[in-house]
C-alpha positions in Angstrom: 26.4 -36.7 -0.7 25.1 -34.0 1.5 25.9 -34.4 5.3 22.7 -33.1 6.4 19.5 -35.0 6.4 17.3 -34.5 3.5 13.5 -35.1 2.9 12.1 -37.8 1.1 10.7 -35.7 -1.3 13.8 -34.9 -2.7 14.2 -38.3 -4.0 10.7 -39.1 -4.6 10.3 -40.6 -8.2 6.1 -39.6 -8.1 7.0 -36.1 -8.1 8.2 -34.0 -10.9 11.7 -32.4 -11.3 10.5 -29.1 -10.8 9.1 -29.9 -7.6 12.0 -31.8 -6.3 14.0 -28.5 -7.5 11.4 -26.6 -5.1 11.9 -28.8 -2.2 15.6 -28.9 -2.2 15.6 -24.8 -2.4 13.3 -25.4 0.5 15.7 -27.3 2.6 18.8 -25.3 1.3 17.9 -21.6 1.6 19.7 -21.0 -1.3 22.0 -22.7 -3.5 23.9 -22.6 -7.3 22.7 -24.8 -9.8 25.7 -27.2 -9.7 24.9 -27.6 -6.1 21.2 -28.4 -6.8 22.3 -30.9 -10.1 24.5 -33.2 -7.5 21.9 -33.3 -4.9 19.1 -34.4 -7.4 21.5 -36.5 -9.8 20.8 -34.2 -12.7 23.1 -32.5 -15.3 23.9 -28.8 -14.4 22.3 -28.1 -17.8 18.8 -29.6 -16.8 18.7 -28.0 -13.7 19.3 -24.7 -15.2 16.6 -25.5 -17.5 14.0 -26.2 -14.9 15.3 -23.3 -12.9 14.8 -21.1 -15.7 11.4 -22.0 -16.4 10.4 -21.8 -12.2 11.8 -18.1 -12.6 9.3 -17.5 -15.8 6.7 -18.8 -13.2 7.4 -16.3 -10.5 8.7 -19.5 -8.0 12.5 -18.8 -8.3 15.0 -16.0 -8.2 18.5 -15.2 -8.3 21.3 -13.5 -7.4 24.7 -13.3 -8.6 28.2 -13.5 -6.9 31.5 -13.2 -8.9 34.6 -14.7 -7.6 37.9 -13.7 -9.1 38.0 -13.1 -13.0 35.5 -16.1 -14.0 31.9 -15.5 -14.6 29.4 -14.6 -12.0 27.9 -17.4 -10.3 23.8 -17.5 -9.9 22.7 -18.1 -6.7 19.0 -19.8 -6.6 16.3 -19.0 -4.0 12.8 -19.6 -3.6 10.4 -16.7 -3.9 7.8 -15.5 -1.5 4.6 -17.2 -3.9 6.9 -20.3 -3.9 6.7 -19.9 0.1 2.9 -19.8 0.2 2.8 -23.1 -2.2 4.1 -25.1 0.7 1.3 -26.1 3.1 0.5 -23.9 5.9 -1.1 -24.5 8.9 -2.3 -20.9 10.1 -5.9 -21.5 9.8 -6.3 -24.6 11.7 -3.8 -23.0 14.3 -6.3 -20.1 14.5 -9.4 -21.9 14.8 -7.7 -24.2 17.5 -6.6 -20.8 19.5 -10.3 -19.7 19.2 -11.9 -22.6 20.5 -9.7 -22.5 23.3 -10.2 -18.8 24.1 -14.2 -19.7 23.4 -13.9 -22.4 26.1 -12.1 -20.7 28.6 -13.9 -16.8 28.4 -17.4 -17.6 26.7 -18.8 -16.6 23.7 -18.7 -12.7 24.6 -15.3 -12.4 24.3 -15.2 -14.3 20.9 -17.7 -11.6 19.7 -15.6 -8.6 20.9 -12.5 -10.2 19.2 -14.3 -10.2 16.0 -15.6 -6.8 16.5 -12.0 -5.4 17.0 -10.7 -6.6 13.9 -13.6 -5.1 12.2 -13.2 -1.7 13.6 -9.3 -2.0 12.9 -10.5 -2.6 9.1 -12.9 0.1 9.1 -10.3 2.4 10.3 -7.8 1.4 7.6 -10.2 1.5 4.7 -11.9 4.8 5.7 -9.3 7.1 4.5 -9.6 5.8 1.1 -13.5 5.6 0.9 -15.0 8.9 2.5 -16.4 11.8 0.6 -16.6 9.3 -2.8 -19.7 8.7 -4.8 -21.1 5.2 -3.9 -20.0 3.5 -7.2 -16.6 4.6 -6.6 -16.9 3.8 -2.6 -17.5 0.0 -3.9 -15.0 -0.2 -6.4 -12.2 1.1 -4.2 -13.4 -1.5 -1.3 -13.3 -3.8 -4.0 -9.9 -3.5 -4.5 -8.9 -3.1 -0.6 -10.6 -6.5 -0.5 -8.5 -8.2 -3.2 -5.5 -6.9 -1.8 -6.7 -8.7 1.4 -7.0 -11.7 -0.4 -10.7 -12.0 -1.5 -10.6 -12.2 -5.0 -13.0 -9.3 -5.2 -14.7 -7.6 -7.7 -18.0 -5.6 -8.4 -20.5 -4.6 -11.1 -23.5 -2.7 -11.4 -26.8 -4.5 -11.4 -30.4 -3.0 -12.3 -30.3 -0.2 -9.5 -27.9 -1.7 -7.3 -24.4 -3.0 -7.1 -23.1 -6.3 -6.5 -19.6 -7.0 -4.7 -18.3 -10.4 -5.0 -15.8 -12.0 -3.0 -14.8 -15.1 -4.9 -12.6 -16.5 -1.9 -12.9 -16.2 1.4 -9.2 -15.3 3.1 -10.6 -16.7 6.4 -12.9 -19.7 5.4 -11.6 -21.9 8.1 -12.1 -19.8 10.7 -15.8 -18.4 9.2 -17.1 -22.2 9.6 -16.2 -22.7 12.7 -17.1 -19.1 14.0 -20.2 -17.3 12.3 -19.0 -14.1 13.8 -16.3 -13.6 11.3 -19.3 -13.3 8.8 -21.1 -10.9 11.0 -17.8 -8.9 11.4 -17.4 -8.9 7.6 -21.2 -7.5 7.2 -20.0 -4.9 10.1 -17.3 -3.9 8.3 -18.8 -3.6 4.5 -21.8 -1.4 5.9 -19.8 0.8 8.0 -17.2 2.0 5.1 -20.0 2.4 2.4 -22.0 4.4 4.6 -25.9 5.3 4.4 -26.4 2.1 2.0 -28.4 -1.2 2.4 -26.4 -4.2 2.3 -27.7 -7.7 1.7 -25.6 -11.0 1.7 -27.4 -12.9 -1.2 -24.4 -15.5 -1.7 -22.8 -17.1 1.1 -19.5 -19.4 0.6 -19.8 -21.2 3.6 -23.2 -22.5 2.6 -21.2 -24.3 -0.4 -21.2 -21.9 -3.0 -18.6 -20.1 -5.1 -18.8 -16.6 -3.5 -20.0 -14.0 -1.0 -22.4 -11.8 -3.1 -23.4 -8.3 -1.3 -26.5 -6.3 -3.1 -25.6 -2.7 -2.4 -28.6 -0.1 -2.7 -28.7 3.8 -1.8 -31.0 3.8 1.5 -34.3 4.5 0.5 -35.6 8.0 2.1 -39.1 7.4 3.7 -41.7 10.0 3.2 -43.2 11.9 6.3 -46.5 10.1 7.4 -49.4 11.9 5.9 -51.4 14.0 8.5 
């Protein structure tokens, strides 16, 4: 039996064996199949079968070590994808800290912080978008947003373009601070340049995506004399 304390989830019969393997690796950091088998009270062959399946899913990886003339031993560990599967509290912490700032220093400071975030994102994105035709700018913007975790895509629609964010990477913050959504509009409008941007769908209102309609800005004719 291990000398260190173990989380009850390791032995929870309500959890799948694969989940128990993940929890054990989370606690150990890394381990060979034999050690996992002993702790989980499974056969080494059974544990290896689950480890192989978890590797195929991208949740577990391994490296090999060799001692003497024997066969190399595989040492298993969690991937970044698996680490993300364990509950994170970053969003709640962000909201909590922003509320403290709001209470201590007022709304103006919150507004300034989101404006700073928008300006940083604009500076990062502009080198990839400047000088391109509108459709290509929107396509590259969708790629940038997708890389930021917004599950973004775009498509043409009549005489306009639709940019959709199917996931809000800062949804909990956006629900608590509308300045976050205003900052998103500032970012999109600024990097796309001289266009009209209208938000038609909004995740925080309960729909499944944030949808933006993008049109070339209409040039007004000079008033007739």
